DSSP file (Angstrom, degrees, kcal/mol; ACC not computed):
  #  RESIDUE AA STRUCTURE BP1 BP2  ACC     N-H-->O    O-->H-N    N-H-->O    O-->H-N    TCO  KAPPA ALPHA  PHI   PSI    X-CA   Y-CA   Z-CA
    1    1 A M              0   0    0      0, 0.0    38,-0.0     0, 0.0     5,-0.0   0.000 360.0 360.0 360.0 134.6   12.4    8.1   -0.3
    2    2 A E    >   -     0   0    0      1,-0.1     3,-1.3     4,-0.0     4,-0.5  -0.636 360.0-125.8 -87.5 141.3   11.3    5.6    2.3
    3    3 A P  T >> S+     0   0    0      0, 0.0     3,-1.1     0, 0.0     4,-0.8   0.799 106.8  64.5 -60.1 -29.9    7.6    4.4    2.3
    4    4 A R  H 3> S+     0   0    0      1,-0.2     4,-1.9     2,-0.2     3,-0.3   0.790  89.9  68.1 -66.2 -24.9    7.1    5.3    5.9
    5    5 A L  H <> S+     0   0    0     -3,-1.3     4,-2.3     1,-0.2    -1,-0.2   0.810  91.1  61.7 -63.7 -29.2    7.6    9.0    4.9
    6    6 A L  H <> S+     0   0    0     -3,-1.1     4,-2.1    -4,-0.5    -1,-0.2   0.927 106.2  45.3 -61.8 -43.0    4.3    8.8    3.0
    7    7 A N  H  X S+     0   0    0     -4,-0.8     4,-2.7    -3,-0.3     5,-0.2   0.866 110.8  54.4 -68.0 -38.3    2.5    8.1    6.2
    8    8 A Y  H  X S+     0   0    0     -4,-1.9     4,-2.4     2,-0.2    -2,-0.2   0.920 110.7  44.7 -61.3 -43.9    4.4   10.8    8.0
    9    9 A V  H  X S+     0   0    0     -4,-2.3     4,-2.3     2,-0.2    -2,-0.2   0.917 114.6  48.4 -68.7 -44.8    3.4   13.5    5.5
   10   10 A I  H  X S+     0   0    0     -4,-2.1     4,-2.1     2,-0.2    -2,-0.2   0.934 113.9  46.7 -61.4 -48.2   -0.3   12.3    5.4
   11   11 A T  H  X S+     0   0    0     -4,-2.7     4,-2.6     2,-0.2     5,-0.2   0.915 111.4  50.9 -62.7 -45.5   -0.5   12.3    9.2
   12   12 A L  H  X S+     0   0    0     -4,-2.4     4,-2.2     1,-0.2     5,-0.4   0.891 109.8  51.4 -61.0 -39.6    1.2   15.7    9.5
   13   13 A S  H  < S+     0   0    0     -4,-2.3    -1,-0.2     1,-0.2    -2,-0.2   0.909 113.4  44.2 -62.3 -41.7   -1.3   17.1    7.0
   14   14 A N  H  < S+     0   0    0     -4,-2.1    -2,-0.2     1,-0.2    -1,-0.2   0.861 118.6  41.8 -69.9 -37.2   -4.3   15.7    9.0
   15   15 A E  H  < S-     0   0    0     -4,-2.6    -2,-0.2    -5,-0.2    -1,-0.2   0.732  87.4-150.8 -85.4 -23.7   -3.0   16.7   12.4
   16   16 A K     <  +     0   0    0     -4,-2.2    38,-2.1    -5,-0.2     2,-0.3   0.714  69.9  79.7  60.6  22.9   -1.8   20.2   11.3
   17   17 A S  S  > S-     0   0    0     -5,-0.4     4,-2.1    36,-0.2     5,-0.2  -0.952  71.3-143.7-157.4 134.2    0.8   20.1   14.1
   18   18 A F  H  > S+     0   0    0     -2,-0.3     4,-2.7     2,-0.2     5,-0.2   0.888 105.4  52.2 -64.2 -38.8    4.2   18.4   14.4
   19   19 A T  H  > S+     0   0    0      2,-0.2     4,-2.4     1,-0.2    -1,-0.2   0.956 113.8  42.1 -65.2 -50.2    3.7   17.7   18.0
   20   20 A K  H  > S+     0   0    0      2,-0.2     4,-2.2     1,-0.2    -2,-0.2   0.896 116.1  49.0 -64.9 -40.6    0.2   16.0   17.4
   21   21 A A  H  X S+     0   0    0     -4,-2.1     4,-2.3     2,-0.2    -1,-0.2   0.927 110.6  50.0 -65.7 -45.1    1.4   14.1   14.4
   22   22 A A  H  X>S+     0   0    0     -4,-2.7     5,-2.9     1,-0.2     4,-0.7   0.914 110.9  50.7 -60.4 -42.5    4.6   12.8   16.2
   23   23 A K  H ><5S+     0   0    0     -4,-2.4     3,-0.7    -5,-0.2    -1,-0.2   0.931 111.6  46.8 -60.9 -44.3    2.4   11.7   19.1
   24   24 A K  H 3<5S+     0   0    0     -4,-2.2    -1,-0.2     1,-0.2    -2,-0.2   0.852 115.1  45.9 -65.0 -34.9    0.1    9.8   16.7
   25   25 A L  H 3<5S-     0   0    0     -4,-2.3    -1,-0.2    -5,-0.2    -2,-0.2   0.446 112.6-119.4 -87.9  -2.2    3.0    8.3   14.9
   26   26 A H  T <<5S+     0   0    0     -3,-0.7     2,-0.3    -4,-0.7    -3,-0.2   0.914  72.1 125.8  61.2  44.4    4.8    7.3   18.2
   27   27 A L      < -     0   0    0     -5,-2.9     2,-0.3    -6,-0.1    -1,-0.2  -0.849  69.6-100.6-123.3 162.3    7.8    9.5   17.3
   28   28 A A     >  -     0   0    0     -2,-0.3     4,-2.0     1,-0.1     3,-0.3  -0.653  35.4-123.6 -78.5 143.4    9.7   12.3   19.0
   29   29 A Q  H  > S+     0   0    0     -2,-0.3     4,-2.4     1,-0.2     5,-0.2   0.881 110.6  53.0 -60.3 -40.3    8.6   15.6   17.5
   30   30 A P  H  > S+     0   0    0      0, 0.0     4,-2.4     0, 0.0    -1,-0.2   0.886 107.8  52.7 -62.2 -35.3   12.3   16.6   16.6
   31   31 A S  H  > S+     0   0    0     -3,-0.3     4,-2.4     2,-0.2    -2,-0.2   0.933 110.8  45.8 -65.7 -45.6   12.6   13.2   14.7
   32   32 A L  H  X S+     0   0    0     -4,-2.0     4,-2.3     2,-0.2     5,-0.2   0.904 112.8  50.1 -63.3 -42.3    9.5   13.9   12.7
   33   33 A S  H  X S+     0   0    0     -4,-2.4     4,-2.2     1,-0.2    -2,-0.2   0.894 112.0  49.2 -64.1 -41.0   10.5   17.5   11.9
   34   34 A Y  H  X S+     0   0    0     -4,-2.4     4,-2.6    -5,-0.2    -2,-0.2   0.909 110.0  50.1 -62.8 -44.7   13.9   16.2   10.8
   35   35 A Q  H  X S+     0   0    0     -4,-2.4     4,-2.1     1,-0.2    -2,-0.2   0.889 112.6  46.2 -67.6 -38.6   12.4   13.5    8.6
   36   36 A I  H  X S+     0   0    0     -4,-2.3     4,-2.5     2,-0.2    -1,-0.2   0.916 113.6  49.1 -66.2 -42.8   10.1   16.0    6.9
   37   37 A S  H  X S+     0   0    0     -4,-2.2     4,-2.3     2,-0.2    -2,-0.2   0.891 110.5  50.9 -63.1 -40.1   12.8   18.6    6.4
   38   38 A K  H  X S+     0   0    0     -4,-2.6     4,-2.2     2,-0.2    -1,-0.2   0.914 111.5  48.4 -64.4 -42.1   15.1   15.8    5.0
   39   39 A L  H  X S+     0   0    0     -4,-2.1     4,-2.5     2,-0.2     5,-0.2   0.918 109.1  52.8 -63.5 -43.2   12.3   14.8    2.5
   40   40 A E  H  X>S+     0   0    0     -4,-2.5     4,-1.7     1,-0.2     5,-1.5   0.908 110.2  48.4 -59.0 -43.7   11.8   18.5    1.5
   41   41 A K  H  <5S+     0   0    0     -4,-2.3    -1,-0.2     2,-0.2    -2,-0.2   0.905 110.4  50.8 -63.6 -41.4   15.5   18.8    0.8
   42   42 A E  H  <5S+     0   0    0     -4,-2.2    -2,-0.2     1,-0.2    -1,-0.2   0.891 115.4  42.5 -63.4 -40.6   15.5   15.6   -1.3
   43   43 A L  H  <5S-     0   0    0     -4,-2.5    -1,-0.2     2,-0.2    -2,-0.2   0.697 105.7-129.6 -77.8 -21.1   12.5   16.9   -3.3
   44   44 A G  T  <5S+     0   0    0     -4,-1.7     2,-0.3    -5,-0.2    -3,-0.2   0.706  76.0  78.1  79.7  18.8   13.9   20.4   -3.6
   45   45 A T  S   <S-     0   0    0     -5,-1.5     2,-0.3    -6,-0.2    -2,-0.2  -0.992  83.3-101.6-156.3 156.0   10.7   22.1   -2.4
   46   46 A Q        -     0   0    0     -2,-0.3    14,-0.3     1,-0.1    13,-0.3  -0.641  23.9-172.3 -79.9 133.5    8.8   22.9    0.8
   47   47 A L        +     0   0    0     -2,-0.3    10,-2.2     1,-0.2     2,-0.4   0.661  68.2  38.2 -97.8 -23.1    5.8   20.6    1.4
   48   48 A F  E     -A   56   0A   0      8,-0.3     2,-0.4    12,-0.1    -1,-0.2  -0.981  67.3-135.4-134.6 143.2    4.4   22.5    4.5
   49   49 A H  E     -A   55   0A   0      6,-3.4     6,-1.7    -2,-0.4     2,-0.7  -0.796  23.9-151.4 -84.2 134.7    4.0   26.1    5.6
   50   50 A R  E     +A   54   0A   0     -2,-0.4     4,-0.2     4,-0.2     2,-0.1  -0.838  45.6 119.2-114.9  97.2    5.0   26.3    9.2
   51   51 A E  S    S-     0   0    0      2,-1.6     3,-0.0    -2,-0.7     0, 0.0  -0.158  90.3 -44.0-124.6-139.8    3.1   29.1   10.9
   52   52 A N  S    S+     0   0    0     -2,-0.1     2,-0.3     1,-0.1    -2,-0.0   0.904 138.5  28.3 -59.8 -39.4    0.7   28.8   13.9
   53   53 A E  S    S-     0   0    0    -36,-0.1    -2,-1.6     2,-0.0     2,-0.5  -0.893  88.5-123.6-118.3 150.0   -0.7   25.8   12.1
   54   54 A V  E     +A   50   0A   0    -38,-2.1    -4,-0.2    -2,-0.3    -6,-0.0  -0.832  40.0 165.3 -92.6 128.7    1.1   23.5    9.7
   55   55 A F  E     -A   49   0A   0     -6,-1.7    -6,-3.4    -2,-0.5     5,-0.1  -0.999  36.5 -96.5-145.7 151.5   -0.5   23.2    6.4
   56   56 A P  E     -A   48   0A   0      0, 0.0    -8,-0.3     0, 0.0    -9,-0.1  -0.267  26.5-137.7 -71.3 143.7    0.5   21.9    3.0
   57   57 A T     >  -     0   0    0    -10,-2.2     4,-2.3     1,-0.1     5,-0.2  -0.230  43.6 -89.4 -77.0-179.2    1.9   24.1    0.2
   58   58 A Y  H  > S+     0   0    0      1,-0.2     4,-2.0     2,-0.2     5,-0.2   0.929 134.1  48.8 -59.8 -44.4    0.7   23.4   -3.4
   59   59 A A  H  > S+     0   0    0    -13,-0.3     4,-2.7     1,-0.2    -1,-0.2   0.892 110.1  53.0 -61.8 -38.4    3.6   20.9   -3.8
   60   60 A G  H  > S+     0   0    0    -14,-0.3     4,-2.6     2,-0.2    -1,-0.2   0.876 106.4  51.6 -64.6 -38.2    2.5   19.3   -0.5
   61   61 A K  H  X S+     0   0    0     -4,-2.3     4,-2.1     2,-0.2    -1,-0.2   0.898 112.1  46.7 -64.4 -40.7   -1.1   18.9   -1.6
   62   62 A V  H  X S+     0   0    0     -4,-2.0     4,-2.1     2,-0.2     5,-0.2   0.942 113.3  48.9 -65.0 -46.4    0.2   17.1   -4.8
   63   63 A F  H  X S+     0   0    0     -4,-2.7     4,-2.6     1,-0.2    -2,-0.2   0.908 111.1  49.7 -57.8 -44.8    2.5   15.0   -2.8
   64   64 A I  H  X S+     0   0    0     -4,-2.6     4,-2.6     2,-0.2    -1,-0.2   0.888 108.2  53.9 -63.0 -43.4   -0.3   14.1   -0.3
   65   65 A S  H  X S+     0   0    0     -4,-2.1     4,-1.6     1,-0.2    -1,-0.2   0.921 113.5  41.2 -59.1 -47.1   -2.6   13.2   -3.1
   66   66 A H  H  X S+     0   0    0     -4,-2.1     4,-2.7     2,-0.2    -2,-0.2   0.876 111.5  56.8 -69.3 -37.6   -0.1   10.8   -4.6
   67   67 A A  H  X S+     0   0    0     -4,-2.6     4,-2.5    -5,-0.2    -2,-0.2   0.908 106.7  49.4 -60.3 -43.4    0.9    9.4   -1.2
   68   68 A I  H  X S+     0   0    0     -4,-2.6     4,-2.5     2,-0.2    -1,-0.2   0.922 111.5  48.6 -60.3 -44.9   -2.7    8.5   -0.5
   69   69 A Q  H  X S+     0   0    0     -4,-1.6     4,-2.7     2,-0.2    -2,-0.2   0.917 112.7  48.4 -63.1 -43.3   -3.1    6.7   -3.8
   70   70 A I  H  X S+     0   0    0     -4,-2.7     4,-2.2     1,-0.2    -1,-0.2   0.910 111.1  50.0 -63.8 -42.2    0.2    4.8   -3.2
   71   71 A K  H  X S+     0   0    0     -4,-2.5     4,-1.8     2,-0.2    -1,-0.2   0.914 112.2  47.9 -63.0 -45.2   -0.8    3.8    0.3
   72   72 A D  H  X S+     0   0    0     -4,-2.5     4,-2.3     2,-0.2    -2,-0.2   0.907 111.4  50.1 -61.1 -43.7   -4.2    2.5   -1.0
   73   73 A Q  H  X S+     0   0    0     -4,-2.7     4,-2.4     1,-0.2    -2,-0.2   0.874 108.8  52.8 -64.6 -36.3   -2.5    0.6   -3.9
   74   74 A Y  H  X S+     0   0    0     -4,-2.2     4,-2.8    -5,-0.2    -1,-0.2   0.908 109.1  48.8 -63.2 -41.7   -0.1   -1.0   -1.3
   75   75 A Q  H  X S+     0   0    0     -4,-1.8     4,-2.4     2,-0.2    -2,-0.2   0.888 111.9  48.8 -66.3 -39.5   -3.1   -2.1    0.8
   76   76 A Q  H  X S+     0   0    0     -4,-2.3     4,-2.2     2,-0.2    -1,-0.2   0.909 112.9  48.1 -65.9 -40.7   -4.8   -3.6   -2.2
   77   77 A L  H  X S+     0   0    0     -4,-2.4     4,-2.5     2,-0.2    -2,-0.2   0.933 112.1  49.3 -63.4 -45.9   -1.6   -5.4   -3.3
   78   78 A K  H  X S+     0   0    0     -4,-2.8     4,-2.3     1,-0.2    -2,-0.2   0.934 111.5  49.2 -59.2 -48.1   -1.1   -6.7    0.3
   79   79 A S  H  X S+     0   0    0     -4,-2.4     4,-2.0     1,-0.2    -1,-0.2   0.874 111.5  48.6 -59.8 -41.7   -4.7   -8.0    0.4
   80   80 A E  H  X S+     0   0    0     -4,-2.2     4,-2.1     2,-0.2    -1,-0.2   0.902 110.5  50.5 -67.6 -42.0   -4.4   -9.7   -2.9
   81   81 A I  H  X S+     0   0    0     -4,-2.5     4,-2.9     1,-0.2    -2,-0.2   0.886 109.5  51.7 -63.8 -39.6   -1.1  -11.4   -2.0
   82   82 A I  H  X S+     0   0    0     -4,-2.3     4,-2.3     2,-0.2    -1,-0.2   0.924 107.8  51.7 -61.3 -44.9   -2.6  -12.6    1.3
   83   83 A D  H  <>S+     0   0    0     -4,-2.0     5,-3.2     2,-0.2     6,-1.1   0.893 112.0  47.0 -59.5 -41.9   -5.5  -14.1   -0.7
   84   84 A I  H ><5S+     0   0    0     -4,-2.1     3,-1.7     3,-0.2    -2,-0.2   0.948 112.4  49.3 -64.2 -48.8   -3.0  -15.9   -3.0
   85   85 A A  H 3<5S+     0   0    0     -4,-2.9    -2,-0.2     1,-0.3    -1,-0.2   0.848 112.5  47.4 -62.6 -34.4   -1.0  -17.1    0.0
   86   86 A E  T 3<5S-     0   0    0     -4,-2.3    -1,-0.3    -5,-0.2    -2,-0.2   0.287 115.2-118.3 -90.0   8.8   -4.2  -18.4    1.7
   87   87 A M  T < 5S+     0   0    0     -3,-1.7    -3,-0.2     2,-0.2    -2,-0.1   0.794  80.6 123.5  58.8  34.0   -5.3  -20.1   -1.6
   88   88 A K  S   <S+     0   0    0     -5,-3.2     2,-0.3     1,-0.2    -4,-0.2   0.614  79.4  21.7 -88.2 -16.0   -8.4  -18.0   -1.8
   89   89 A K  S    S+     0   0    0     -6,-1.1     2,-0.3    -5,-0.1    -1,-0.2  -0.985  86.7  74.9-150.1 150.2   -7.3  -16.8   -5.2
   90   90 A G        -     0   0    0     -2,-0.3     2,-0.3    -3,-0.1    -6,-0.0  -0.947  66.6 -70.6 143.4-161.7   -5.0  -18.0   -7.9
   91   91 A S        -     0   0    0     -2,-0.3     2,-0.4     2,-0.0    -2,-0.1  -0.936  26.1-147.3-132.5 157.9   -4.8  -20.6  -10.6
   92   92 A L        -     0   0    0     -2,-0.3     2,-0.5     2,-0.0    -2,-0.0  -0.992   8.6-161.6-125.8 128.5   -4.4  -24.4  -10.7
   93   93 A V        -     0   0    0     -2,-0.4     2,-0.5     2,-0.0    -2,-0.0  -0.951   6.3-168.7-113.4 125.0   -2.6  -26.2  -13.4
   94   94 A I        -     0   0    0     -2,-0.5     2,-0.4     2,-0.0    -2,-0.0  -0.942   3.4-171.5-114.0 131.2   -3.2  -29.9  -13.9
   95   95 A G        +     0   0    0     -2,-0.5     2,-0.3     6,-0.0    -2,-0.0  -0.922  15.7 147.5-119.3 147.5   -1.0  -32.0  -16.1
   96   96 A S        -     0   0    0     -2,-0.4     2,-0.2     6,-0.0    -2,-0.0  -0.975  51.7 -75.9-162.6 170.1   -1.5  -35.6  -17.2
   97   97 A L     >  -     0   0    0     -2,-0.3     4,-3.0     1,-0.1     5,-0.3  -0.488  44.6-122.1 -69.8 147.0   -0.9  -38.0  -20.0
   98   98 A S  H  > S+     0   0    0      1,-0.2     4,-1.4     2,-0.2    -1,-0.1   0.848 109.1  54.5 -62.5 -34.9   -3.4  -37.5  -22.8
   99   99 A S  H  4 S+     0   0    0      2,-0.2     4,-0.4     1,-0.2    -1,-0.2   0.913 120.1  29.0 -71.0 -43.0   -4.7  -41.0  -22.7
  100  100 A T  H >>>S+     0   0    0      2,-0.2     4,-3.3     1,-0.1     3,-0.6   0.839 116.8  60.1 -83.0 -34.6   -5.6  -40.9  -18.9
  101  101 A G  H 3X5S+     0   0    0     -4,-3.0     4,-0.6     1,-0.2    -3,-0.2   0.879 100.3  54.3 -62.0 -39.0   -6.3  -37.2  -18.7
  102  102 A A  H 3<5S+     0   0    0     -4,-1.4    -1,-0.2    -5,-0.3    -2,-0.2   0.778 121.9  29.8 -67.5 -26.2   -9.1  -37.3  -21.3
  103  103 A Y  H <>5S+     0   0    0     -3,-0.6     4,-0.7    -4,-0.4    -2,-0.2   0.878 126.1  35.1 -99.5 -48.7  -10.9  -40.0  -19.2
  104  104 A L  H  X5S+     0   0    0     -4,-3.3     4,-2.4     2,-0.1     5,-0.2   0.910 109.0  56.3 -78.2 -47.0  -10.0  -39.4  -15.6
  105  105 A I  H  X<S+     0   0    0     -4,-0.6     4,-2.8    -5,-0.6     5,-0.3   0.919 105.2  49.6 -62.2 -48.2   -9.8  -35.7  -15.1
  106  106 A P  H  > S+     0   0    0      0, 0.0     4,-2.0     0, 0.0    -1,-0.2   0.893 114.0  46.6 -58.3 -37.3  -13.2  -34.7  -16.4
  107  107 A K  H  X S+     0   0    0     -4,-0.7     4,-2.0     2,-0.2    -2,-0.2   0.906 113.3  49.0 -67.4 -41.1  -14.9  -37.3  -14.1
  108  108 A T  H  X S+     0   0    0     -4,-2.4     4,-1.4     2,-0.2    -1,-0.2   0.913 112.6  47.7 -65.6 -43.1  -12.9  -36.3  -11.1
  109  109 A I  H  <>S+     0   0    0     -4,-2.8     5,-2.0     1,-0.2     4,-0.4   0.915 112.6  47.2 -67.6 -43.0  -13.6  -32.6  -11.6
  110  110 A S  H ><5S+     0   0    0     -4,-2.0     3,-0.8    -5,-0.3    -1,-0.2   0.861 109.6  54.6 -70.0 -32.7  -17.3  -33.1  -12.1
  111  111 A Q  H 3<5S+     0   0    0     -4,-2.0    -1,-0.2     1,-0.2    -2,-0.2   0.830 112.0  44.1 -67.4 -30.5  -17.5  -35.4   -9.0
  112  112 A N  T 3<5S-     0   0    0     -4,-1.4    -1,-0.2    -3,-0.2    -2,-0.2   0.338 108.7-123.3 -97.7   6.2  -15.9  -32.7   -6.8
  113  113 A H  T < 5 +     0   0    0     -3,-0.8     2,-0.5    -4,-0.4    -3,-0.2   0.863  55.3 156.2  57.7  40.7  -18.0  -29.9   -8.2
  114  114 A I      < -     0   0    0     -5,-2.0     2,-0.4    -6,-0.1    -1,-0.2  -0.841  31.3-147.4 -97.9 134.7  -14.9  -27.9   -9.2
  115  115 A F        -     0   0    0     -2,-0.5     2,-0.3    -5,-0.0    -5,-0.0  -0.844  11.9-162.5-104.7 138.0  -15.3  -25.4  -12.0
  116  116 A M        -     0   0    0     -2,-0.4     2,-0.6     2,-0.0    -2,-0.0  -0.873  18.0-131.7-118.0 150.5  -12.6  -24.6  -14.5
  117  117 A K              0   0    0     -2,-0.3    -2,-0.0     1,-0.1     0, 0.0  -0.897 360.0 360.0 -94.1 125.4  -12.1  -21.7  -16.8
  118  118 A L              0   0    0     -2,-0.6    -1,-0.1     0, 0.0    -2,-0.0   0.434 360.0 360.0 -98.5 360.0  -11.2  -23.1  -20.3
């Protein structure tokens, strides 16, 4: 299963129409319909009832619930990785000889107002 399919299913559930969901996702309606059908075949169950309105089956509701959690976790992960890459978060390891480290490092740290977790 591809991650983008999670967004397809969530959007289809919100829009209640393949046409509206496809437009919102910037896809052709037949392409979205094909992707959802392909996913349903992969899972071995129908995720949506297709009547006048499209609405999730019980399996679809369970899928959507998990898809939303996965999408939120991905956003949290992405945010945390960006913070690390921008050096807003992380750890710093300082190594030195014991003779100079015991004398120079504490003075340098206190002069620069850097706080360390011991």
